[in-house]
C-alpha positions as CSV (number, residue, x, y, z in Angstrom):
1,X,20.6,-6.6,-12.4
2,X,17.2,-8.4,-12.0
3,X,15.8,-11.2,-13.1
4,X,12.7,-10.1,-15.8
5,X,10.1,-13.0,-14.0
6,X,9.9,-15.3,-11.6
7,X,8.1,-18.1,-11.5
8,X,5.5,-19.5,-8.7
9,X,8.0,-22.2,-7.3
10,X,11.0,-19.9,-7.5
11,X,8.4,-17.5,-4.9
12,X,8.0,-20.1,-3.2
13,X,11.9,-21.1,-2.6
14,X,12.0,-17.5,-1.2
15,X,12.2,-16.5,2.9
16,X,9.0,-15.2,3.8
17,X,9.1,-11.8,4.6
18,X,6.9,-9.1,6.6
19,X,6.7,-5.6,8.2
20,X,8.6,-5.4,11.6
21,X,8.1,-1.8,12.2
22,X,5.4,0.1,14.3
23,X,1.7,-0.5,13.0
24,X,-0.2,2.4,13.7
25,X,-4.4,2.1,13.6
26,X,-6.1,4.8,12.8
27,X,-9.6,5.2,13.5
28,X,-10.7,8.4,14.8
29,X,-10.8,12.0,13.1
30,X,-8.3,12.9,15.9
31,X,-5.9,10.9,15.3
32,X,-6.0,11.2,11.3
33,X,-4.9,14.8,12.1
34,X,-2.2,14.2,14.4
35,X,-0.4,11.2,12.5
36,X,-1.2,13.5,9.0
37,X,1.5,16.2,10.3
38,X,3.8,13.9,10.4
39,X,3.3,12.3,7.4
40,X,3.6,15.4,5.4
41,X,7.2,15.8,5.7
42,X,7.6,12.5,4.4
43,X,8.9,12.7,0.6
44,X,8.0,8.9,-0.1
45,X,4.9,6.8,1.4
46,X,4.1,3.1,0.3
47,X,0.7,3.3,-0.2
48,X,-2.2,0.8,-0.7
49,X,-6.1,0.3,-0.3
50,X,-7.8,-2.7,1.2
51,X,-12.0,-3.1,0.6
52,X,-14.0,-5.3,2.3
53,X,-14.7,-8.3,-0.4
54,X,-18.0,-8.9,-1.5
55,X,-18.9,-12.5,-2.4
56,X,-22.5,-11.5,-4.0
57,X,-22.4,-11.2,-8.0
58,X,-22.9,-7.1,-8.9
59,X,-22.3,-6.1,-5.4
60,X,-19.3,-4.0,-4.5
61,X,-18.2,-2.3,-1.0
62,X,-16.4,0.7,0.0
63,X,-13.0,0.9,0.5
64,X,-12.3,0.1,4.2
65,X,-8.7,0.9,4.2
66,X,-5.9,3.0,3.3
67,X,-2.4,2.3,4.2
68,X,0.8,4.6,3.8
69,X,4.7,3.1,5.4
70,X,7.4,4.4,5.6
71,X,10.7,2.1,6.4
72,X,9.9,2.7,10.0
73,X,5.9,3.0,10.5
74,X,2.6,1.8,8.7
75,X,-0.5,3.9,9.3
76,X,-3.7,2.1,8.6
77,X,-6.7,4.5,8.1
78,X,-9.6,2.8,8.6
79,X,-11.9,5.0,6.1
80,X,-14.7,3.6,7.0
81,X,-15.1,5.6,10.5
82,X,-12.9,8.3,9.8
83,X,-13.7,9.0,6.1
84,X,-11.1,10.9,4.0
85,X,-10.5,14.3,5.9
86,X,-9.0,17.6,4.2
87,X,-5.7,17.1,5.8
88,X,-5.5,13.5,4.8
89,X,-6.8,14.4,0.9
90,X,-4.1,17.5,1.7
91,X,-1.0,14.3,1.6
92,X,-2.6,12.4,-1.2
93,X,-2.7,15.5,-3.6
94,X,0.9,16.9,-2.7
95,X,2.7,15.9,-6.1
96,X,6.1,16.3,-3.5
97,X,5.2,13.7,-1.2
98,X,5.3,10.5,-3.9
99,X,2.8,7.2,-2.9
100,X,4.2,4.5,-4.3
101,X,1.9,1.3,-5.2
102,X,0.7,-1.5,-7.2
103,X,-2.3,-1.1,-9.7
104,X,-2.9,2.4,-8.0
105,X,-5.6,3.3,-10.4
106,X,-8.8,0.9,-8.7
107,X,-7.1,2.2,-5.3
108,X,-7.7,5.9,-6.6
109,X,-11.0,5.4,-8.0
110,X,-12.2,3.8,-4.6
111,X,-10.7,6.5,-2.7
112,X,-12.1,9.5,-4.9
113,X,-15.4,7.8,-4.7
114,X,-15.3,8.5,-0.9
115,X,-14.6,11.9,-1.1
116,X,-13.6,14.3,-4.7
117,X,-9.5,15.0,-4.8
118,X,-6.4,16.0,-7.4
119,X,-4.6,12.9,-7.0
120,X,-1.0,13.6,-7.3
121,X,2.7,12.3,-7.2
122,X,1.1,8.7,-7.0
123,X,4.2,6.3,-8.7
124,X,2.6,3.1,-10.4
125,X,5.0,0.6,-9.8
126,X,3.9,-1.5,-12.4
127,X,5.0,1.2,-15.1
128,X,8.7,1.9,-13.5
129,X,9.7,-1.9,-13.2
130,X,9.6,-1.8,-17.0
131,X,12.3,0.4,-17.1
132,X,14.3,-2.3,-15.3
133,X,13.5,-4.8,-17.3
134,X,11.3,-6.6,-15.2
135,X,8.0,-8.0,-16.6
136,X,6.2,-9.6,-13.3
137,X,3.8,-6.9,-12.2
138,X,2.2,-7.9,-8.9
139,X,3.5,-7.0,-5.3
140,X,4.2,-10.5,-4.7
141,X,6.8,-11.5,-7.7
142,X,7.9,-8.0,-7.3
143,X,9.0,-7.9,-4.0
144,X,10.3,-11.4,-4.8
145,X,12.5,-10.1,-7.8
146,X,13.6,-7.3,-5.8
147,X,13.7,-7.4,-2.1
148,X,14.4,-11.2,-2.6
149,X,11.6,-12.5,-0.2
150,X,8.0,-13.7,-0.5
151,X,4.9,-11.8,1.2
152,X,2.2,-13.4,2.4
153,X,-1.6,-12.7,1.1
154,X,-3.3,-14.9,3.2
155,X,-5.3,-12.0,4.7
156,X,-6.3,-10.4,1.2
157,X,-10.3,-11.7,0.7
158,X,-10.3,-11.0,5.2
159,X,-13.2,-8.5,6.1
160,X,-11.6,-5.1,6.4
161,X,-14.6,-3.5,8.1
162,X,-14.7,-5.8,11.2
163,X,-14.7,-3.9,14.7
164,X,-11.0,-5.1,15.4
165,X,-8.4,-5.8,12.5
166,X,-6.6,-9.0,13.5
167,X,-2.5,-9.3,14.2
168,X,-2.6,-11.5,11.2
169,X,-4.9,-8.4,9.2
170,X,-2.6,-5.6,10.6
171,X,1.0,-7.3,9.7
172,X,-0.5,-8.2,6.2
173,X,-1.8,-4.3,5.3
174,X,1.4,-2.8,6.7
175,X,3.1,-5.2,4.6
176,X,1.7,-4.4,1.1
177,X,2.3,-0.7,1.9
178,X,6.4,-1.3,3.1
179,X,6.8,-3.2,0.2
180,X,5.9,-0.4,-1.8
181,X,7.9,1.7,-0.5
182,X,10.8,-0.7,-0.2
183,X,10.7,-1.5,-3.8
184,X,10.6,2.2,-5.0
185,X,13.5,3.1,-2.7
186,X,15.7,0.2,-3.7
187,X,14.6,0.8,-7.7
188,X,15.3,4.8,-7.5
189,X,18.4,4.4,-5.5
190,X,20.2,2.2,-8.5
191,X,19.6,5.5,-10.4
192,X,21.3,7.6,-8.2
């Protein structure tokens, strides 16, 4: 059904894909409350976080951005301005809402360092893909293997706390969460 791995060369031969839906930048608590009413009704969300890189040895920054995505909408929560309000923590703690992502252990650790909560409903795609015989586990390669396109990682080390996120940053952040959503949906639809 899927190849077990993909080389860098094979990945670069695939067409470039990106999220083309609506991107919502959430910077104020009032926006968080409004958006979370809608998100709490979603059964599945793609999940990711971004942290402002630190180029000093032994130094690290707090998580800057939380991304949650559906097939049509991506929500970018600027945590350095909103924090993690209770209404958002309810979604992250709700076992009935699946949050699918890659390498989520560290993301959850970073989020719980901002506000304590009991994470529930998280699906680690790196574990899930093993059930389908897939050996690669990074988002780029999984997107190539499962969704048949490649994604750009060019904005990964950008400043996620900049006053205004660039269009490239917004697209990158939205694409990462959306790709996780699409990978999960594709795999689970195969088993239905």
